[in-house]
Residue frames as qw, qx, qy, qz and C-alpha x, y, z in Angstrom:
[[0.704, 0.461, -0.487, -0.234, -98.99, 2.85, 75.02],
 [0.507, 0.231, -0.775, 0.297, -96.88, 0.89, 77.48],
 [0.680, -0.635, -0.287, -0.227, -98.24, -0.49, 80.72],
 [0.238, -0.814, 0.434, -0.303, -96.54, 0.16, 84.02],
 [0.887, -0.283, 0.365, -0.022, -95.98, -3.55, 84.73],
 [0.599, 0.697, -0.393, 0.028, -92.53, -4.37, 83.43],
 [0.900, -0.319, 0.118, 0.274, -89.42, -6.48, 84.03],
 [0.231, 0.921, -0.313, 0.001, -85.99, -4.85, 83.78],
 [0.930, -0.098, 0.055, 0.350, -82.78, -6.79, 83.08],
 [0.016, 0.956, -0.291, -0.046, -79.62, -4.87, 83.57],
 [0.822, 0.406, -0.367, 0.156, -76.50, -6.46, 82.08],
 [0.428, 0.373, -0.552, 0.610, -74.12, -5.26, 84.80],
 [0.605, -0.644, -0.132, -0.449, -76.60, -5.43, 87.71],
 [0.793, -0.604, 0.069, -0.037, -74.64, -5.57, 90.89],
 [0.849, -0.161, 0.154, 0.479, -71.12, -5.96, 89.51],
 [0.392, 0.789, 0.017, 0.473, -70.25, -2.53, 88.03],
 [0.608, -0.090, -0.345, 0.709, -67.17, -1.25, 89.85],
 [0.069, -0.281, -0.160, 0.944, -68.17, 2.42, 89.58],
 [0.256, 0.633, 0.731, -0.015, -71.85, 3.13, 88.92],
 [0.088, 0.890, 0.066, -0.442, -70.96, 6.72, 88.03],
 [0.141, 0.667, -0.578, -0.449, -68.49, 5.67, 85.25],
 [0.370, 0.007, 0.922, 0.110, -69.99, 2.81, 83.36],
 [0.521, 0.169, -0.349, -0.760, -72.39, 1.77, 80.62],
 [0.382, 0.050, 0.902, -0.195, -74.96, -1.06, 80.64],
 [0.297, -0.132, -0.690, -0.647, -77.42, -2.60, 78.28],
 [0.364, 0.119, 0.618, -0.687, -80.98, -2.56, 79.63],
 [0.247, -0.172, -0.826, -0.477, -83.70, -4.85, 78.41],
 [0.415, 0.052, 0.415, -0.808, -87.28, -4.03, 79.38],
 [0.162, -0.169, -0.926, -0.296, -89.95, -6.78, 78.99],
 [0.470, -0.062, 0.163, -0.865, -93.66, -6.25, 79.19],
 [0.585, 0.053, 0.730, -0.349, -96.46, -8.78, 79.87],
 [0.747, 0.562, 0.018, -0.355, -97.21, -8.91, 76.10],
 [0.891, -0.094, 0.327, 0.300, -93.84, -10.65, 75.81],
 [0.513, 0.793, -0.014, 0.328, -92.19, -7.83, 73.93],
 [0.677, -0.456, -0.023, 0.577, -88.61, -6.87, 74.76],
 [0.269, 0.939, 0.025, 0.213, -87.09, -3.48, 74.27],
 [0.792, -0.188, -0.070, 0.576, -83.40, -2.52, 74.55],
 [0.143, 0.955, -0.068, 0.252, -81.38, 0.64, 75.21],
 [0.701, 0.067, -0.362, 0.611, -77.88, 1.49, 76.41],
 [0.363, -0.925, -0.113, -0.018, -77.38, 3.57, 79.51],
 [0.628, 0.327, -0.219, 0.671, -74.17, 5.59, 79.67],
 [0.389, -0.771, -0.278, 0.421, -73.12, 7.73, 82.57],
 [0.194, 0.979, -0.059, 0.002, -71.90, 11.28, 81.96],
 [0.382, -0.719, 0.560, 0.152, -68.52, 10.41, 83.42],
 [0.754, 0.036, 0.608, 0.246, -68.20, 7.31, 81.16],
 [0.574, 0.753, 0.248, 0.203, -68.72, 9.44, 78.03],
 [0.038, -0.956, 0.290, -0.009, -66.12, 11.90, 79.30],
 [0.621, -0.456, 0.613, 0.177, -63.71, 9.00, 79.93],
 [0.745, 0.377, 0.511, 0.203, -64.40, 7.56, 76.51],
 [0.352, 0.930, 0.044, 0.094, -63.78, 10.99, 74.86],
 [0.280, -0.833, 0.471, 0.076, -60.49, 11.38, 76.73],
 [0.730, -0.156, 0.639, 0.185, -59.44, 7.81, 75.81],
 [0.668, 0.608, 0.386, 0.187, -60.40, 8.30, 72.13],
 [0.170, 0.976, -0.135, 0.034, -58.47, 11.61, 72.05],
 [0.427, -0.678, 0.586, 0.123, -55.33, 10.11, 73.55],
 [0.648, -0.036, 0.724, 0.236, -55.39, 7.08, 71.19],
 [0.171, 0.385, -0.415, -0.806, -56.41, 9.23, 68.13],
 [0.139, 0.314, 0.929, 0.134, -59.48, 7.13, 67.52],
 [0.113, 0.758, 0.641, 0.044, -62.60, 8.55, 65.81],
 [0.228, 0.753, 0.113, 0.607, -61.22, 11.92, 64.61],
 [0.260, 0.264, -0.489, 0.790, -59.54, 12.64, 67.89],
 [0.054, -0.339, -0.768, 0.540, -62.57, 12.05, 69.97],
 [0.199, 0.052, -0.150, -0.967, -64.85, 14.25, 67.86],
 [0.737, -0.040, -0.136, -0.661, -67.61, 11.67, 67.60],
 [0.143, -0.133, 0.970, -0.148, -68.69, 8.24, 68.64],
 [0.602, -0.032, -0.413, -0.683, -71.59, 6.09, 67.30],
 [0.498, -0.135, 0.748, -0.418, -73.73, 3.83, 69.41],
 [0.094, -0.016, -0.920, -0.380, -75.21, 0.60, 67.96],
 [0.221, -0.606, -0.750, -0.149, -78.54, 1.19, 69.65],
 [0.179, -0.860, -0.140, -0.457, -80.36, 4.03, 71.45],
 [0.495, 0.043, -0.514, 0.699, -78.46, 5.67, 74.29],
 [0.406, -0.844, -0.273, -0.222, -79.74, 7.19, 77.52],
 [0.399, 0.412, -0.436, 0.694, -77.32, 9.38, 79.48],
 [0.635, -0.702, -0.294, -0.133, -77.63, 9.24, 83.27],
 [0.145, -0.828, 0.437, -0.320, -75.71, 10.28, 86.30],
 [0.255, -0.381, 0.878, -0.140, -75.28, 6.65, 87.53],
 [0.568, 0.081, -0.695, -0.434, -76.35, 3.19, 86.45],
 [0.232, -0.065, 0.821, -0.518, -77.83, 1.99, 89.75],
 [0.027, -0.397, -0.895, -0.203, -80.94, -0.23, 89.44],
 [0.018, -0.671, -0.532, 0.517, -82.83, 2.46, 91.27],
 [0.057, 0.545, -0.208, -0.810, -81.89, 5.12, 88.72],
 [0.070, 0.049, -0.820, -0.566, -82.58, 2.90, 85.73],
 [0.025, -0.500, -0.866, 0.002, -85.97, 1.88, 87.02],
 [0.036, 0.668, 0.292, -0.683, -86.77, 5.59, 87.69],
 [0.073, 0.395, -0.478, -0.781, -85.80, 6.49, 84.11],
 [0.049, -0.163, -0.923, -0.346, -87.82, 3.58, 82.61],
 [0.010, -0.605, -0.750, 0.268, -90.88, 4.39, 84.67],
 [0.038, 0.634, 0.071, -0.769, -90.69, 8.11, 83.78],
 [0.076, 0.227, -0.645, -0.725, -90.37, 7.32, 80.12],
 [0.063, -0.359, -0.915, -0.173, -93.35, 4.97, 80.24],
 [0.026, -0.668, -0.555, 0.495, -95.40, 7.57, 82.22],
 [0.032, 0.645, -0.106, -0.757, -94.43, 10.49, 79.88],
 [0.771, 0.556, 0.273, -0.149, -94.92, 8.50, 76.64],
 [0.231, 0.838, -0.463, -0.175, -91.30, 8.71, 75.50],
 [0.733, -0.305, 0.608, 0.024, -90.37, 5.07, 76.00],
 [0.825, 0.387, 0.389, 0.136, -90.60, 3.96, 72.39],
 [0.358, 0.918, -0.138, 0.098, -88.33, 6.84, 71.27],
 [0.040, -0.766, 0.619, -0.168, -85.29, 5.73, 73.39],
 [0.592, -0.175, 0.784, -0.065, -85.85, 1.97, 73.51],
 [0.420, 0.342, -0.622, -0.565, -85.68, -0.13, 70.44],
 [0.914, -0.004, 0.090, -0.395, -87.96, -3.10, 69.87],
 [0.119, -0.555, 0.823, 0.024, -85.81, -6.16, 70.55],
 [0.497, 0.053, -0.800, -0.332, -88.26, -8.85, 69.61],
 [0.778, -0.421, -0.133, -0.448, -90.50, -11.23, 71.50],
 [0.418, -0.486, 0.736, -0.216, -89.41, -13.29, 74.50],
 [0.592, 0.213, -0.736, -0.248, -88.64, -16.79, 73.24],
 [0.874, -0.360, -0.237, -0.225, -89.89, -19.89, 75.14],
 [0.799, 0.037, -0.382, 0.464, -86.32, -20.75, 76.14],
 [0.172, 0.402, -0.277, 0.856, -86.03, -17.32, 77.82],
 [0.534, -0.594, -0.279, -0.532, -89.11, -17.59, 79.88],
 [0.837, -0.501, -0.203, 0.085, -87.58, -19.53, 82.77],
 [0.765, 0.049, -0.136, 0.627, -83.94, -18.44, 82.48],
 [0.221, 0.507, -0.003, 0.833, -84.42, -14.73, 82.76],
 [0.205, -0.180, -0.633, 0.724, -85.99, -14.49, 86.24],
 [0.327, -0.351, -0.330, -0.813, -89.45, -13.34, 85.23],
 [0.383, -0.106, 0.597, -0.696, -91.91, -13.25, 88.08],
 [0.157, 0.244, 0.956, 0.025, -94.46, -16.01, 88.14],
 [0.224, 0.727, 0.648, -0.043, -97.56, -15.13, 86.10],
 [0.162, -0.498, 0.141, 0.840, -95.75, -12.14, 84.58],
 [0.034, 0.073, -0.659, -0.748, -96.79, -12.81, 81.00],
 [0.538, 0.393, 0.423, -0.614, -100.33, -12.30, 79.77],
 [0.391, 0.096, 0.820, 0.406, -101.03, -14.70, 76.91],
 [0.284, 0.752, 0.594, 0.040, -103.98, -12.50, 75.83],
 [0.085, -0.869, 0.055, 0.485, -101.89, -9.32, 75.69],
 [0.723, 0.440, 0.302, 0.439, -100.51, -8.24, 72.31],
 [0.380, -0.117, 0.070, 0.915, -98.14, -5.51, 71.23],
 [0.158, 0.632, 0.299, -0.697, -99.85, -2.14, 71.11],
 [0.577, 0.554, 0.544, 0.253, -101.58, -1.68, 67.73],
 [0.118, 0.985, 0.002, -0.125, -100.61, 1.99, 67.63],
 [0.349, -0.655, 0.570, 0.352, -96.90, 1.08, 67.72],
 [0.587, 0.157, 0.726, 0.324, -97.44, -1.56, 64.98],
 [0.385, 0.831, 0.398, 0.053, -99.27, 1.04, 62.89],
 [0.109, -0.922, 0.264, 0.262, -96.42, 3.58, 63.40],
 [0.479, -0.375, 0.707, 0.361, -93.92, 1.00, 62.22],
 [0.559, 0.435, 0.671, 0.219, -96.08, 0.02, 59.21],
 [0.245, 0.955, 0.133, -0.100, -96.37, 3.65, 58.19],
 [0.249, -0.764, 0.497, 0.328, -92.52, 3.92, 58.32],
 [0.547, -0.036, 0.771, 0.323, -92.18, 0.80, 56.24],
 [0.474, 0.724, 0.500, 0.040, -94.69, 2.16, 53.73],
 [0.046, 0.952, -0.164, -0.255, -92.69, 5.42, 53.47],
 [0.349, -0.538, 0.686, 0.345, -89.52, 3.43, 52.76],
 [0.567, 0.250, 0.754, 0.217, -91.26, 1.20, 50.21],
 [0.373, 0.882, 0.240, -0.160, -92.48, 4.29, 48.37],
 [0.026, 0.871, -0.428, -0.239, -88.77, 5.07, 47.82],
 [0.543, -0.285, 0.767, 0.190, -87.77, 1.51, 46.91],
 [0.232, 0.262, -0.711, -0.610, -87.51, -0.18, 43.58],
 [0.817, -0.005, -0.165, -0.552, -90.37, -2.49, 42.33],
 [0.682, 0.184, -0.697, 0.121, -88.04, -5.43, 42.83],
 [0.096, 0.157, -0.695, 0.695, -87.59, -4.58, 46.52],
 [0.556, -0.073, 0.175, -0.810, -91.33, -4.01, 47.00],
 [0.831, 0.085, -0.431, -0.341, -92.13, -7.40, 45.47],
 [0.541, 0.183, -0.750, 0.334, -89.57, -9.12, 47.60],
 [0.142, -0.130, 0.571, -0.798, -90.87, -7.50, 50.82],
 [0.712, -0.006, -0.039, -0.701, -94.49, -8.38, 49.92],
 [0.794, 0.117, -0.589, -0.095, -93.42, -12.02, 49.38],
 [0.393, 0.186, -0.724, 0.535, -91.43, -12.17, 52.56],
 [0.206, -0.088, 0.497, -0.838, -93.89, -10.53, 54.89],
 [0.643, 0.161, 0.251, -0.706, -97.27, -11.56, 53.41],
 [0.491, 0.001, 0.853, 0.177, -96.47, -14.44, 51.06],
 [0.510, 0.727, 0.259, -0.378, -98.07, -12.41, 48.33],
 [0.476, 0.011, 0.579, 0.662, -97.07, -12.87, 44.65],
 [0.311, 0.723, 0.182, -0.589, -98.02, -9.82, 42.55]]
């Protein structure tokens, strides 16, 4: 589903004090100009957070914590480890389950983000299988929605008036 050619942006690349006790946001971009995001947390970082939450009596004494986007737990957040994980996920077909679609690369981002020259393929489009999977999920949700919501979505997405 995803090709091997990718660009990885790591938010804390090169400045994390302790790569074994940290978390970073990782954005993976493909030549079809799609961007995907996930959070990488180290095992030690989660242990540190749990201890801190327990001491401060936050989140039911450290009993749980909720991430705002998918989380991947690793031993360290080095570029080498993150690239290895991303490549393994692409190879094994699990990428779309732990990375969330983050939208297309905007024109203003093309130059500022350090993409290699000729990285983007203007003829490449997002994988139709992924689009079909998301459409099926939307259909399932619409089946459970009110007629008012269905009409609103049809107007917003397709410009259709029923």
